N, C-alpha and C positions, 0 to 999 in steps of 0.2 A: 526730787523736790527738797529733800532734807540737805542735801549738799548745798544747794543755792542758799538756804537760810543760815548755814553755818559760815559759808565764806566771808559774808560781810562781818560777822562776828570777829571770826579770827583775824580778818584783816585789820578790823578796829583795834584788837588787843596788840597785835604787832606795831601799829602805828602809836599807840599809847605807850607801849613799852620803850620804843625808840625816841620818845621824847624824854625819858628819863636817864638817857646816856649823856654824860658830861663829857665833852672833849677836852683832852689834855693837849695843853701847849706844846707843840713840837719844839723840841731841842730846848726846854726850859732849864735854866741854870738850876741846879740843885744845890742845897746846903749840904755841907759835910755831915755825915752820920758820926755819932759818937763811938769811939772803939768800944768792943765788946769786953766786959769785965774779965771773963775767962774765954779768951777767943778759941773757938773751934779750929781746926785746919792744922795743928803742928803735924809736920810730916815726921813719923816716927823715926827714931835714931836707926831702928832694925830694917828700915825700909830697903827692899831690893830694887836695883835699878837694872834696866836693860836698854841696849843699844838699839836706836831707831834710826834706820837707814832711809833717808827721804830720796826719791827720785829727783828731787831739786836742787841734789849736789850737796847735801851735808848730812852728817851724823850726829846725834845727841843721845846721851844718857837719859831717860826718862823712868819715873816711878812704876814698876811693874804692877798691872791691875788697873790702871787709870783708863778711863774711857778715852777712846782717840776718836777725833772727828778730822778727817783729811778734806782740804779744800784745794781749788786750783792752784793758789799760791801758797799753800802752806799746810800746817798741821796742828793740832791742839790736843792737850791730855789734860783731863779734868777728873777731881774728885771733890764732891761738895764744893766748898768755896775756894779750894786751891786749883791752881791751873799753871800750865806752861804752854806757850804758843810759839811758833816760828812761822813768820811769812817771809818770803823772797820776792823781791822786785828787783827791776833793772833800774841802776842810776849810773850815771856817768862818772862821778868822783867819789872818794870816800868821805864819809861824814866826819865832822870835826865838831868840837865843843860850839864853835861860833856859828858853824852852819845849821847845827841841830835847833838853835834857840829859836829862829824865825820860821822854821819848817816843823819838825816833829814836836818839839816842846809847844809851839803855838797851837798846833792841831789838839794836843792833849788837853789844852786849857780851854779850848773851846767845846771839849766834850760836855755832855749834859751830866756828868758823874761828879762834879765838885772836885776835880784834880786840884791838887795841891804840890807842886814840884819843890822837892828838898834838895836836890842837887844834880847837876849835870857836870860829868868829868870824865876825862880821857881815861882809859884802863888798858892794860896790857895782859892779854890771855893767850893761851896756847893756841887758839885759832888766828891769833894776830891782833894789832891795835883795835879798839873798840871805844865807842862812847856809850857811857852809861847814864840813863835817866832814872832816878829814884824818884818816885811820886806816891802819894795816897789818892785814894778814889773811892766812890760809893761802888758796891756791886751791883749787878743787874738783880732785880727782885727774883727770889725764888719763884718758879712757876707755879708751885702749890701753895705756898703759904704767903707769898707775897712780900715776905720779909728781905730786906736789904741790909748789908753790913758795910763797914768800912774795912777797905783793902789797903794793904802795902803792895806795891809793885817796884819791880826792877825790870828796867828794858835795855838791853844790849843792842846796840848797832854795830853789826860786822860787815865788812865790805871785802869783796875780792873779786877781780877781772869782770868788773860791771856789775856785779851782783850785790844786792844789800840783804843781808839775813836780820831780821828783827826778832830777837828772842825776848819774850815777855814772861816774867815770872810774877805770880801774884798769890796772896794768902790773907787771910783775916788779919787785921792791924794788930800787931803784938805777938803774933804766932813765932814761934822760934824755929825758923827755918833756914838760919844763916849757912849751917854746913852743908844742907842738901842743895840750896841755891848756888853755893859756891861749887858744888860738884857738878852740878848740870850746867852752870855758865863756863866752867874750864872744860867740860866734855864735848863741846861743840867744836866740830872739825869739818873743813871744806873737803870735798872729794874731787 
């Protein structure tokens, strides 16, 4: 009998608490967050890099000890707000600065992360010609603290034999990772 009395009370509490939940608009455009005064996320100059050999047909030097997450179309390595991600898709033609603007750049701008594209340029790297998109964005909120920060991003689009590898490097805005990003972007090789 005690169970029958508690059930309506528990149900009433659940329904009352559900009314306190405020829905968040899906894909609402966010405002850019201000850069950190002393940004976390500098990759140390003494960082050791190891070769990652992907079954998707590429190799890449990545920071040793970073958390790895494998997906069907790629892999990512993260440490706090720093990250390296590579995805591989099939496309018929190599990207160009002009073809990237209405496709990849437009998709970035539509993201709810307050993306601001700084430049789109053709670059020549050991893996071959590539297109570089440099942009800033807001991070995903930290799952524990809820804090989000402003990020710097470099996205390289490499193409070979009908495959597009998208290499994305990101870190807190203002972090000094130029040398480490150069090492990683120059280390990508097709197999």
